[in-house]
N, C-alpha and C positions, 0 to 999 in steps of 0.2 A: 280910278286904277287902286286906290287902296285895298278893297277886299280881295281882288285877284292877287295883289302883291303879299299880302298877309298870308294868304293861302299857299302861294309859292314857297313863302319863308317857312311856314310851318312844315310843308312837306319835305324841304330842304333839312330842316332840322331834324325830322323823324327819319329821314334817309342817312344823315351823317353817321350816327353809331353803327349801324350794320355795316356801312361803306368802310368805316375805320377798322372794324372787326375782321372783315373779309381781307384788308389791306394787311392787317397783322398776321392772319393765318397764312396768307401768300408768303410773307416775309419769313415767317417761322418754317414753312414747308420748303422754303427754297434750299437751305442747307443740306438737310437729308436727301432732298432729289438730287442735288449736285453729287452728294456722297454715294448714292446709289448709282450714279451715271458712270462713276470712275471704275468700279468693278465689273460693271457691264461692259464698258469699253475693253477692260483688260482680258476679260473673258471672249469678247469677239474676235480679237487677234489670233488667239490659237485655235478657235473654232473656224475661223476663216483659212488658217493655215493646214487644218485638216481637211478642209473641204477641198482645197487644190488637188492634193493627191488623190483624193476620192474621184474628182471630175477627169483627172489625168488617167486614172485606171479604170474608169468606167468603158472607153470605147474598146480597149483590147479585151476586156472581159466580155463585152457583148460579141466581139469578134470570135472569141474562143468556144462561146455557148453553143453555136451550132455544130462544130466538129466534136465536141464533146458529147453532145446528144446523139450523133450518128455513130461515135465509136462505141457508146453505152447501148444503141440498138444492135449494132453488129455483134456485140458480146453476148447480148440476150440472145440472139438469132442463132449465134455458132454453140451456145451452150448444150441444148438438146443433142445436136449431132455428135457434140464431143462425148457426151454422156453415153450415147448409144454406141460410139466407137470404143469406149472403155470397156464395155460389157464383154464385147467379143475378145478383147486384149485380155481381159481378166480370166475369161474362160480358156484361152490358149495357154495362159501363163501357167495354170496347174499342171495340164500334162506334160508341157515343157520342163518345170520344176522337178516333176515325177521322174522323168526321162534323165535330168540332169543328176539325181541322185545315184543311180546305179553306175553312170558314166563315171563320177567321181569315185565311187567304190571300186570300180574295175580298173582305173587309172593306177 
């Protein structure tokens, strides 16, 4: 059993330094990791609080979207006939204004 025992001992001795170094690195990385976790936790709370009203506002926004689209379409459809009505109104306004002037002068 001596040769394999010596080999195991040598392997253990060789593995010991990197294991110790890894342990030290882990211990050294632990405090900054904890320090980073605290602001992350502090930022999470307001983010979560902002998320709640967004979620609450989402359903009514979705419900308001179709009627808004329908109103926009109606406005677009009503625009051309409104413009067409405006033209004869403008044409009628001119003679009416011309008739109004002598009426005012005669009054």
